[in-house]
Backbone as a ProteinNet text record, in pm:
[ID]
protein_1_A
[PRIMARY]
MTTVLTIALTLLLVAAFALVRRRYASFAAQRPEDYDTEPMFDIRERLNGPIQCEGVIFGPLGRVSSRFVAEFDATWQGNIGIVKERFEYDSGNVQNREWRFQLGNDGMIKAEAPDLVGAGSGQQRGSAVQLNYRIKMTEDAGGHILDVTDWMYLTSNGSIMNRSQFRKFGIKVAELVATMRPVEAA
[TERTIARY]
25894.6	25771.5	25798.7	25895.6	25930.5	25983	26061.8	26116.1	26004	25907	25794.1	25713.1	25690.3	25615.8	25692.3	25822.8	25906	25901.2	25912	25905.3	25768.6	25662	25526.6	25506.4	25553	25539.9	25622.9	25742.5	25827.4	25760.5	25705.3	25635.8	25514	25442.8	25326.3	25367.6	25475.7	25525.1	25572.3	25641	25687.7	25568.2	25466.6	25347	25275	25262.8	25197.1	25275.3	25408.4	25491.8	25473	25470.2	25453.4	25318.5	25213.7	25082	25077	25133.8	25134.7	25217.5	25332.8	25417.6	25343.9	25277.5	25205.1	25094.3	25028.7	24916.1	24959.8	25072	25108.6	25239.8	25324.3	25456.4	25501.6	25415.9	25453.1	25380.7	25410.8	25344.1	25192.4	25146.7	25003.3	24937.1	25016.8	24961	24923.4	24962.9	24931	24780.4	24736.5	24596.3	24591.6	24486.8	24478.8	24492.8	24440	24448.5	24592	24685.4	24827	24884.4	24813.7	24868.2	24787.2	24734.6	24665.8	24771	24846.8	24958.8	24948.9	25030.7	25040.5	25153.9	25154.4	25050.9	24930.5	24814.5	24691.6	24693.4	24656.1	24656.4	24513.3	24477.5	24347.2	24373.6	24325.5	24357.4	24304	24197.9	24145.1	24244.3	24326.5	24425.8	24559.2	24604.6	24739	24747.7	24640	24635	24548.3	24600.6	24525.3	24622.5	24583.4	24668.5	24772.5	24876.3	24980.8	25074.6	25108.4	25192.3	25299.6	25422.3	25534.8	25557	25585.4	25605.1	25724.2	25805.9	25914.5	25909.2	25945.3	25943.3	26011.6	26014.5	26070.2	25972.5	25979.8	25900.6	25998.4	25979.8	26062	25987.1	26057.1	25997.4	25989	25946.3	25925.8	26053.4	26169.7	26295.2	26357.4	26285.8	26332.5	26424.6	26447.6	26533.5	26448.2	26505	26432.4	26407.8	26281.2	26246.2	26205.1	26172.4	26129.9	26143.8	26171.4	26175.4	26076	26023.5	25927.8	25930.4	25884.2	25847.8	25703.9	25631.1	25490.4	25447.9	25348	25284.6	25138	25087.7	24946.8	24882.9	24755.9	24677.4	24549.7	24531.6	24418.7	24328.6	24197.9	24098.5	23989.6	23934	23827.5	23710.3	23591.3	23468.5	23399.5	23415.1	23362.7	23438.3	23366.5	23427.6	23451.2	23440.3	23464.6	23592.6	23687.7	23814.2	23846.9	23910.1	23960.2	24111.4	24185.3	24331.2	24373.1	24429.1	24479.4	24629	24673	24813.6	24874	24999.4	25075.4	25211.4	25232.7	25357.5	25445.9	25574.2	25674.4	25776.9	25784.8	25873.3	26008.2	26108.8	26242.7	26246.8	26146.2	26137.4	26091.7	26043.7	25987.9	25836	25777.1	25631	25569.9	25452.8	25377	25242	25198.9	25070.4	24990.6	24865	24773.9	24664.2	24627.3	24519.2	24442.5	24312.2	24230.1	24154.3	24185.6	24118.3	24000.2	23897.4	23784.6	23771.3	23786.5	23778	23652.2	23591.5	23479.5	23515.1	23523.4	23562.4	23438.6	23420.1	23309	23344.2	23243.6	23267.4	23340.6	23342.7	23412.2	23555.6	23602.2	23737.9	23747.9	23638.6	23639.9	23648.2	23718.6	23743.1	23692.6	23625.7	23590.6	23672.4	23738.7	23826.7	23786.1	23783.8	23752.7	23851.6	23887.4	23972.4	23942.8	23965.5	23930.5	23998.7	24120.4	24189.9	24170.4	24080.4	24046.8	23937.2	23941.6	23835.7	23744.6	23629.7	23544	23598	23545.4	23589.2	23689.1	23780.3	23872.7	23813.8	23869.8	23822.5	23941.4	23922.5	24029.9	23985.2	24085.3	24056.2	24171.6	24138.3	24239.7	24224.7	24337.5	24333.2	24467.8	24465.6	24590.2	24681.1	24804.2	24903.9	24915.2	24816.4	24828.1	24695.5	24711	24596.4	24623	24522.9	24533.1	24426.3	24466.2	24371.9	24395.3	24288	24294.8	24211.1	24268.5	24195.8	24254.6	24180.7	24227.8	24249.8	24366.2	24401.4	24432.6	24388.8	24421.8	24540.6	24649.3	24771.1	24749.7	24828.8	24820.5	24862.3	24823.4	24857.5	25008.3	25083.1	25228.4	25293.4	25218.2	25266.7	25204	25142.5	25087.9	24938	24871.5	24726.3	24674.2	24761.4	24720.8	24634.2	24548.9	24473.6	24543.9	24582.6	24659.2	24582.9	24601.6	24547.4	24651.3	24609.7	24702.3	24665	24766.2	24755	24846.1	24788.3	24855.7	24850.6	24967.3	24976.1	25047.5	24993.4	25057.5	25076	25198.1	25232.5	25273.4	25210.8	25242.4	25360.7	25462.1	25578.4	25558.8	25643	25627.6	25649.2	25720.3	25741.2	25635.2	25533.7	25425.3	25442.5	25559.2	25577.5	25499.6	25468.5	25397.8	25487.4	25505.7	25577.3	25471.5	25487.7	25390.1	25459.1	25396.4	25445.3	25326.2	25340.3	25232.2	25287.5	25208.1	25243.6	25136.6	25183.4	25098	25107.7	24993.4	24991.7	24903.3	24945.3	24867.1	24858.1	24738.4	24714.8	24780.6	24785.8	24844	24995.1	25060.4	25206.4	25247.8	25340.8	25387.2	25464.9	25420.5	25486.8	25555.2	25522.1	25585.6	25560.9	25647.7	25631.8	25673.2	25598.8	25625.6	25659.7	25762.5	25797.1	25811.4	25741.8	25743.7	25731	25771.2	25748.3	25654.9	25574.8	25485.1	25496	25500.8	25505.9	25442.2	25387.3	25325.2	25429.7	25388.4	25475.2	25476.9	25596.4	25610.7	25571.5	25499.4	25458.7	25582.8	25585.4	25702	25697.9
13858.2	13788.4	13645	13579.9	13444.2	13440.6	13540.8	13545.9	13560.7	13646.9	13667.4	13539.1	13471.7	13346.6	13238.7	13233	13136.4	13162.3	13286.9	13322.4	13286.5	13318.7	13288.7	13137.9	13060.3	12914.6	12857.9	12911.7	12868	12895	13014.7	13048	12959	12930.3	12843.2	12702	12650.8	12518.3	12512.9	12616.4	12621.4	12622.1	12702.5	12708.5	12573.7	12510.5	12379.7	12275.3	12276.6	12183.3	12203.5	12330.2	12358.8	12307.3	12326.2	12277.4	12124.5	12059	11912.6	11858.9	11920.3	11876.4	11888.7	12002.5	12023.6	11920.1	11884.3	11791.6	11646	11607.9	11466.5	11430.3	11526.2	11491.2	11587.6	11610.8	11702.3	11662.4	11733.7	11712.3	11722.1	11820.5	11841.9	11732.1	11653	11548.4	11421.9	11410.1	11290.6	11276.1	11153.9	11122.6	11014.3	11010.7	10907	10765.1	10738.8	10603.6	10562.6	10658.8	10625.7	10548.2	10547.4	10491.1	10372.8	10292.4	10170	10066.3	10098	10015.4	9993.9	9904.7	9878.2	9961.8	9994.6	9964.1	10056.5	10008.6	10086.8	10198.9	10317.5	10437	10467.8	10430.9	10465.8	10578.4	10698.9	10813.6	10797.4	10720.1	10697	10619.9	10538.7	10458.6	10532.4	10591.5	10650	10792.2	10867.3	11002	10993.2	10922.8	10897.4	10898.6	10967.6	10976.9	11086.3	11084.1	11186.8	11157	11262.8	11250.8	11358.5	11320.9	11415.3	11447.8	11575.4	11619.5	11714.8	11700.7	11794.8	11828.5	11951.1	11983.6	12113.6	12139.1	12262.5	12319.2	12450.6	12519.7	12587.1	12560.3	12621.1	12741	12851.6	12970.8	12962.2	13070	13068.4	13045.6	13069.8	13050	12913.1	12828	12693.3	12677.2	12784.1	12777.3	12762.8	12697.6	12682.3	12819.9	12849.5	12978.2	12964	12840.1	12819	12670.9	12646.1	12510.5	12505.2	12385.7	12374.8	12235.4	12228.8	12103.4	12121.7	12012.5	12022.6	11899.5	11919.3	11810.1	11810.1	11693.2	11676.8	11584.8	11607.1	11514.7	11488.9	11365.5	11330.6	11229.3	11252.4	11159.5	11137.7	11018.9	10982.2	10921.4	10956.9	10890	10849	10722.5	10674.4	10739.5	10805.4	10869.2	11018.9	11067.3	11209.1	11219.3	11299.9	11314.3	11458.9	11480.6	11611.7	11599	11685.3	11686.3	11824.3	11829.9	11954.9	11961.8	12072.3	12088.8	12208.2	12192.9	12303.3	12306.1	12411	12428.6	12528.3	12496.5	12590.2	12610.3	12734.3	12767.4	12816.6	12808.1	12853	13002.8	13076.2	13219.3	13247.3	13141.5	13158	13167.1	13184.8	13190.3	13054	13057.8	12937.7	12950.5	12841.9	12841.1	12720.4	12742.7	12634.6	12625.4	12504.2	12481.6	12358.5	12360.4	12242.4	12205.5	12088.1	12034	11949.5	11948.8	11857.7	11782.1	11649.7	11565.9	11481.1	11465.1	11372.8	11278.7	11150.1	11048.3	10975.4	10975.1	10900.4	10753.5	10669.8	10526.3	10494.2	10589.4	10570.4	10624.8	10667.6	10721	10870.3	10933.7	11079.1	11149.8	11262.7	11336.1	11479.2	11526.6	11668	11721.8	11836.3	11892.8	12036.5	12071	12207.1	12250.8	12378.3	12440.3	12589.2	12660.5	12802.2	12889.8	12854	12938.5	12892.6	12796.1	12756.3	12846.4	12870.4	12943.2	12836.4	12816.2	12705.7	12575.4	12465.4	12333.7	12276.1	12196.9	12124.6	11989.6	11928.5	11796.5	11711.9	11582.3	11493.6	11350.3	11262.2	11120	11041.4	10936	10839.2	10721.7	10673	10560.3	10490.3	10361.1	10285.5	10339.4	10374.4	10419.8	10571	10644.1	10790.7	10858.6	10983.2	11070.1	11202.2	11252.4	11380.8	11474.1	11599.6	11703.6	11827.3	11895	12023.7	12122.5	12240.5	12341.1	12478.9	12580.1	12718	12763.7	12825.3	12866.2	13014.9	13081.9	13223.8	13229.9	13282.7	13293.6	13397.3	13387	13484.4	13622	13725.3	13861.9	13884	13825.6	13843.9	13769.1	13678.8	13610.4	13670.4	13787.5	13857.6	13849	13757.6	13746.7	13694.9	13640.7	13592.1	13467.7	13447.7	13323.7	13239.5	13117.9	13029.9	12900.7	12845.9	12715.1	12610.2	12509	12408.1	12270.7	12200.6	12058.5	11987.1	11898.7	11834	11683.1	11620.2	11474.2	11416.7	11307.8	11232.7	11090	11038.3	10904.9	10819.6	10704.7	10614.6	10526.9	10523.2	10438.5	10303.3	10208.2	10072.1	10063.7	10162.4	10157.6	10236.3	10289.1	10360.5	10510.8	10561.6	10707	10761.2	10887.8	10954.3	11064	11064.6	11172.6	11266.5	11394.5	11494.9	11593	11617.8	11719.2	11802.4	11933.5	12025.3	12136.5	12177.1	12293.4	12399.7	12524	12639.8	12726.3	12762.1	12839.4	12962.7	13066.3	13190.2	13219.9	13233.5	13255.4	13145.8	13021.7	12909.5	12900.2	12996.3	12999.5	12947.9	12851.4	12795.7	12901.6	12928.2	13028.2	12965.7	12840	12771.9	12622.3	12548.7	12403.9	12359	12263.9	12210.2	12062.4	12018.7	11877.1	11844.4	11739.2	11705.6	11555.5	11512	11374.3	11376.5	11273.8	11257	11112	11095.3	10958.4	10957.7	10842.9	10833.4	10854.1	10917.2	10933.9	10800.9	10750.2	10623.2	10641.5	10545.4	10549.1	10538.9	10620.8	10621	10509.1
603	633.7	681.7	621.4	660.4	802.3	842.2	978.1	1080.5	1052.7	1144.1	1155.6	1042.5	1043.3	1121.2	1104.5	1176.6	1326.4	1365.6	1508	1565.2	1493.6	1540.5	1556	1456.9	1465.8	1580.9	1601.6	1711.5	1845.1	1861.6	1987.3	2008	1901.1	1909.7	1950.7	1892.6	1928.3	2072.8	2118.6	2257.9	2353.1	2321.5	2406.7	2407.1	2290.9	2282.9	2361.6	2350.9	2426.6	2576.7	2620.6	2763.4	2813.7	2735	2775.9	2779.7	2680.1	2677	2793	2819	2929.6	3062.6	3083.8	3209.9	3226.3	3119	3126.3	3142.7	3080.6	3075.7	3145.2	3179	3231.5	3340.2	3439.2	3546.4	3674.4	3779.8	3908.4	3891.5	3816	3797.1	3714.9	3643.6	3557.8	3634.8	3760.5	3839.1	3857.1	3862	3887.3	3995.8	4077	4180.7	4125.5	4007.8	3951.6	3916.2	3914.3	3892.7	4011.2	4124.4	4248	4299.8	4210.9	4252.4	4290.4	4395.4	4439.9	4590.3	4641.4	4784.7	4842.2	4970	5067.8	5050.9	5092.5	5082	5185.6	5142.3	5226.1	5267.3	5389.3	5446.2	5545.6	5514.7	5600.3	5741.8	5759.1	5894.2	5979.3	5915.3	5986.8	5996.5	5886.4	5878.9	5932.9	5921.1	5980.6	6104.3	6204.4	6326.1	6443.5	6550.7	6668	6652.1	6738.4	6728.3	6610.1	6536	6416.8	6422.2	6391.2	6382.7	6236	6207	6069.6	6063.5	5958.4	5931.1	5784	5749.4	5607.7	5574.3	5445.3	5391.4	5289.9	5274.3	5173.5	5078.7	4950.6	4847.2	4790.4	4771.6	4714.1	4563	4497.9	4352.7	4271.1	4329.3	4257.5	4285.2	4360.8	4385.3	4504.3	4577.4	4695.9	4822.2	4923	5048.9	5109.1	5133.4	5193.4	5339.1	5380.5	5518.3	5553.6	5680.6	5735	5851	5876.6	5986.6	6046.5	6169.8	6234.8	6279.6	6284.6	6322.1	6399.7	6481.3	6554.1	6516.4	6481.7	6446.3	6548.9	6574.1	6654.8	6576.9	6533.3	6447.9	6516.4	6503.9	6558.7	6454.2	6456.7	6362.1	6436	6391.3	6432.8	6304	6270.5	6143	6028.1	5940.7	5823.8	5842.1	5965.5	5994.9	6077.9	6028.8	6098.7	6129.3	6243.8	6284.6	6299.8	6229.9	6240.9	6288.9	6409.5	6466.2	6440.1	6381.1	6344.1	6417.3	6457.3	6516.3	6446.2	6366.6	6292.4	6364.2	6374.3	6425.4	6314.3	6264.2	6152.1	6202.9	6115.8	6154.1	6182.2	6139.3	6167.4	6310.6	6378	6512.1	6510.8	6392.7	6383.2	6414.8	6477.1	6508	6438.3	6376.7	6307.6	6351.9	6385.6	6422	6316.8	6283.7	6187.3	6233.1	6209.7	6238.5	6111.5	6059.5	5942	5986.4	5903.6	5920.9	5788.5	5797.2	5677.9	5682.9	5567.2	5552.9	5439	5471.6	5374.4	5325.1	5193.3	5134	5120.4	5106.4	5090.1	4960.1	4865.9	4738.7	4741.9	4860.8	4873.2	4848.6	4812.6	4790.2	4926.1	4926.8	5050.2	5035.4	5139.6	5150.8	5267.4	5245.7	5348.4	5376.9	5505.6	5547	5653.7	5649.3	5751.5	5748.4	5859.7	5865.3	5759.3	5716	5618.8	5474.5	5452	5316.1	5262.1	5134	5065.1	5005.2	5067.3	5026.7	5081.8	5031.5	5076.4	4977.1	5029.1	4944.2	4908.5	4805.3	4766.2	4723.1	4729.2	4689.5	4691.1	4690.3	4684.5	4743.9	4817.9	4858	4762.8	4714.1	4621.7	4623.6	4645.1	4648.6	4757	4719	4816.1	4824.8	4771.8	4769.8	4805.7	4847.8	4873.8	4803.2	4733.8	4665.8	4722.6	4748.3	4789.2	4703.4	4668	4599	4678.9	4701.1	4777.4	4749.2	4791.6	4784.8	4928.2	4951.3	5086.9	5089.1	5195.7	5214.4	5309.1	5257.8	5338.1	5448.3	5554.1	5662.5	5609.6	5680.3	5636.6	5632.6	5727.8	5725.1	5608.4	5543.8	5423.3	5298.2	5311.5	5196.1	5179.9	5250.5	5242.8	5109.8	5025.7	4894	4905.8	4807.6	4795.5	4690.4	4729	4641.5	4615.6	4497	4461.8	4500.2	4574.7	4626.1	4570.8	4523.1	4491.1	4589.6	4667.9	4779.1	4756.4	4751.9	4738.2	4858.9	4912.1	5019.5	4969.7	4988.2	4941.1	5060.9	5078.5	5188	5148.8	5235.8	5210.2	5278.2	5244.1	5296.8	5447.6	5508.2	5653.7	5730.6	5660.9	5727.2	5733.4	5691.1	5684.1	5564	5571.2	5462.6	5408.3	5277.7	5209.3	5153.2	5179.7	5136.7	5042.3	4928	4833.9	4791.4	4805.9	4771.3	4684.1	4585.9	4505.5	4523.8	4535.3	4555.9	4430.9	4373.5	4249.1	4262.6	4192.2	4180.8	4031.8	3981	3837.4	3753.8	3807.1	3735.3	3741.9	3806.6	3815.5	3953.3	3954.3	4081.9	4158.1	4282.4	4366.7	4487.8	4518.1	4631.5	4618.9	4687.8	4694.5	4834.2	4887.6	5020	5006.1	5077.5	5085.8	5234	5278.2	5421.4	5441.2	5558.3	5600.4	5720.4	5731.2	5845.8	5891.1	6021.7	6074.4	6214	6250.5	6382.9	6492.2	6599.8	6716.1	6789.8	6815.6	6886.9	7032.8	7085.2	7226.2	7315.1	7422	7512.1	7611.2
[MASK]
++++++++++++++++++++++++++++++++++++++++++++++++++++++++++++++++++++++++++++++++++++++++++++++++++++++++++++++++++++++++++++++++++++++++++++++++++++++++++++++++++++++++++++++++++++++++++

């Protein structure tokens, strides 16, 4: 009986530790108020015009499963922005997406795109932008609907570091890391 009780308590402690860690000491634990720092990230300014992007996608086992380069073209009229993206993957696949962003005066963001399930939401604050949304993967990627937490961090030279985690049933199935920077005028 003591062994069963010890095992049960051990499992309970491990589960409690995992929940506390996820809430307070992980990627998911970040909050926009953690980034009340300089430089200030105004998406109307930083996600505007032609943008070059490179990145990798890590699969569920932590290994790189895909590499990509992308070109974005972003335009804003007041607090409404359109970002057109063209991704070219190392597999040869090409993906196009058009985001529509609406920025509130309080920094809150509403995001829409054709492959989102419903609208995404987020916030720009200090040197970071956070977005949360549900995305339907293409059929050749399984057609799954994934929950995405997307963070963009503005660096002092104006580049943007992007880190996104994709989850299914709360389990991380992929992670994306990318850089974005304005295309220099020729």
